[in-house]
C-alpha positions in Angstrom: -75.0 -128.2 28.4 -73.6 -131.4 28.5 -70.6 -132.8 30.0 -68.7 -133.6 27.2 -68.7 -129.6 25.6 -67.8 -128.2 29.3 -64.9 -130.8 29.2 -64.4 -129.6 25.9 -64.3 -125.9 26.7 -62.1 -126.4 29.3 -59.5 -127.9 27.4 -59.6 -125.0 24.6 -59.3 -123.0 27.4 -56.3 -124.2 28.8 -54.4 -125.0 25.5 -55.2 -120.9 24.0 -53.4 -119.8 28.3 -51.0 -121.9 27.5 -50.2 -120.8 24.0 -50.8 -117.1 25.3 -47.8 -118.2 28.0 -45.5 -119.4 25.4 -45.8 -116.7 23.1 -45.1 -114.1 26.0 -42.0 -116.1 27.1 -41.0 -115.5 23.7 -41.5 -112.3 23.0 -40.3 -111.1 26.6 -36.8 -113.9 25.9 -35.2 -111.9 23.3 -35.0 -108.1 24.8 -34.6 -110.0 28.3 -31.5 -112.6 26.7 -30.2 -109.0 25.1 -30.1 -107.1 28.0 -28.2 -109.5 30.2 -25.6 -109.8 27.3 -25.2 -106.5 26.8 -25.5 -104.5 30.2 -23.3 -107.9 32.0 -22.8 -106.9 35.4 -24.8 -103.5 35.0 -28.2 -105.7 34.9 -27.2 -108.0 37.8 -27.2 -104.6 39.0 -30.2 -102.8 38.5 -32.1 -106.1 39.7 -30.3 -106.0 43.1 -31.3 -102.5 43.1 -35.0 -103.3 42.2 -34.7 -105.8 45.1 -35.0 -108.9 42.8 -38.2 -107.1 40.2 -36.7 -108.5 37.2 -39.0 -106.7 34.7 -38.0 -103.5 36.6 -34.7 -103.7 36.6 -34.9 -104.9 32.4 -37.2 -101.2 32.3 -35.1 -99.2 33.3 -32.3 -100.8 30.9 -34.4 -100.5 27.9 -34.9 -97.1 29.3 -30.6 -96.2 29.6 -30.1 -97.8 25.5 -33.1 -95.9 24.7 -31.9 -92.7 25.9 -28.1 -93.5 24.9 -28.1 -95.9 22.5 -27.3 -94.0 19.6 -25.1 -91.3 20.9 -22.3 -90.2 18.9 -19.0 -91.1 20.4 -16.0 -89.3 18.6 -12.4 -90.7 18.7 -9.7 -88.5 20.6 -7.5 -87.2 18.5 -3.3 -88.3 19.5 -3.3 -85.4 21.1 -5.5 -85.6 23.1 -4.9 -89.2 23.8 -1.7 -88.9 24.9 -2.5 -85.8 27.5 -4.8 -87.6 29.0 -2.6 -90.9 29.8 -0.2 -88.4 31.0 -2.3 -87.1 33.8 -3.6 -90.9 34.8 -0.1 -91.9 35.4 0.4 -88.6 37.3 -2.4 -89.6 39.5 -1.3 -93.3 39.7 2.0 -92.0 40.9 0.6 -89.8 43.1 -1.6 -92.5 44.4 1.6 -93.5 47.0 2.0 -90.3 49.5 -1.4 -88.9 48.4 -4.0 -91.7 47.6 -7.1 -89.4 48.3 -5.7 -86.5 45.7 -5.1 -89.5 43.5 -8.8 -91.0 43.7 -10.5 -87.5 43.2 -7.8 -86.8 40.1 -8.7 -90.1 38.6 -13.4 -89.2 39.0 -12.3 -85.8 37.8 -10.3 -87.0 34.8 -12.9 -90.1 33.6 -15.6 -87.5 33.9 -14.1 -85.4 31.2 -13.1 -87.8 29.6 -15.9 -89.1 29.3 -17.5 -85.9 28.1 -14.7 -85.2 25.5 -15.7 -88.2 23.8 -19.4 -87.7 24.1 -20.8 -88.4 26.8 -22.8 -86.2 28.6 -21.6 -83.9 30.6 -19.3 -84.3 33.7 -21.8 -82.2 35.3 -24.5 -84.6 35.0 -22.3 -87.7 37.2 -25.6 -89.8 37.4 -26.7 -89.4 32.8 -23.1 -89.8 32.4 -22.6 -92.7 34.6 -26.5 -94.4 32.6 -24.5 -94.0 29.2 -21.4 -95.0 30.0 -23.2 -98.3 31.4 -25.1 -98.4 27.9 -21.5 -98.8 26.0 -19.2 -99.7 28.7 -20.7 -101.8 31.0 -18.2 -104.0 32.1 -16.1 -101.2 33.1 -18.1 -98.7 34.0 -18.4 -99.6 38.5 -15.1 -98.0 38.7 -16.2 -94.8 37.6 -19.0 -95.4 39.9 -16.5 -96.2 42.9 -13.9 -93.9 42.4 -16.9 -91.3 42.8 -18.3 -93.0 45.4 -15.0 -92.8 48.1 -14.4 -89.2 45.9 -17.3 -87.9 48.1 -17.5 -90.2 50.7 -17.3 -88.0 54.4 -14.4 -87.6 55.2 -13.5 -89.4 58.6 -10.9 -90.9 60.7 -11.7 -94.3 59.1 -10.8 -93.8 55.6 -7.6 -92.9 56.7 -6.6 -95.9 57.5 -5.6 -99.5 55.8 -8.4 -100.7 54.9 -9.8 -97.0 53.7 -6.1 -97.1 51.3 -7.4 -100.8 49.9 -11.2 -99.4 49.3 -9.1 -96.5 47.3 -6.3 -98.7 45.7 -9.3 -101.3 44.4 -11.2 -98.8 43.4 -8.5 -97.0 41.3 -7.4 -100.6 39.7 -11.3 -100.7 39.0 -11.4 -97.4 37.2 -8.3 -97.9 35.1 -10.4 -100.4 32.9 -12.4 -97.9 31.9 -10.0 -95.5 31.5 -8.6 -97.6 28.6 -11.6 -98.6 27.0 -12.4 -94.3 26.7 -8.8 -93.3 25.3 -7.7 -96.4 23.4 -9.2 -97.8 20.2 -11.4 -100.7 21.3 -13.2 -103.3 19.0 -16.6 -102.4 20.8 -17.8 -99.1 21.6 -21.4 -99.7 22.4 -22.3 -102.1 20.9 -21.2 -101.8 17.4 -18.6 -103.4 16.2 -15.5 -102.1 15.0 -12.6 -103.5 12.6 -9.1 -102.6 13.7 -6.4 -102.1 11.8 -5.5 -106.1 11.2 -8.9 -105.9 9.6 -10.7 -108.9 12.0 -12.1 -106.3 14.4 -8.7 -106.9 17.1 -7.5 -103.7 18.3 -4.3 -103.0 16.8 -1.8 -105.1 17.7 0.7 -102.2 18.3 -1.4 -101.0 21.1 0.2 -101.5 24.5 -1.5 -103.1 27.8 -0.2 -101.4 30.9 -0.3 -103.0 33.9 0.1 -100.8 37.0 0.5 -102.0 40.5 0.6 -100.3 44.3 3.3 -101.9 45.8 5.3 -99.8 47.7 7.9 -97.0 46.5 11.3 -98.8 47.0 14.2 -97.2 49.2 16.8 -95.9 46.6 19.8 -97.0 46.3 22.9 -95.4 48.0 
């Protein structure tokens, strides 16, 4: 075989490998981009959990979408929404005197609310969390945080100022998921919902609640 033929074969093989690599990258690219956009911070968390193995993390996230992407999420009746809002408000008010009990109530409330909306039952925490991550990826960490605080080992350190601050931050984070679950939203999973004003936004009459944990002011005499 002449030198020219050998060189030609090497060039052809190299070209085939380059084309195969480009096609593989294109085939993987859209899924990678879609998963990263869909899961946001949950994507980064999955990659970190898999020690930087992006392919393993994407397999896990794709499996979550396959299992939970087509869940039938039902709307709350107005009376149900009012009851959940009243319970959340009570939990917030309880935080000043009993922060641990308030966080525990937030954890139970989110589990129950998610179950009512059509997610897996709260008794299956990991599965429920996975399903919520598919439909509410940018807020699900709040649920994870109150659950972790609620089920952490009770010791003296958690009664310190740092422990109270951790509980406060977990409640604030959990509030975002609560709002997503209890109120109509323009996003419910990957589906786009049209609000009352017809442009995809939530109705303009929706009230945005704020909440702080400032110390209770003394009553004026």
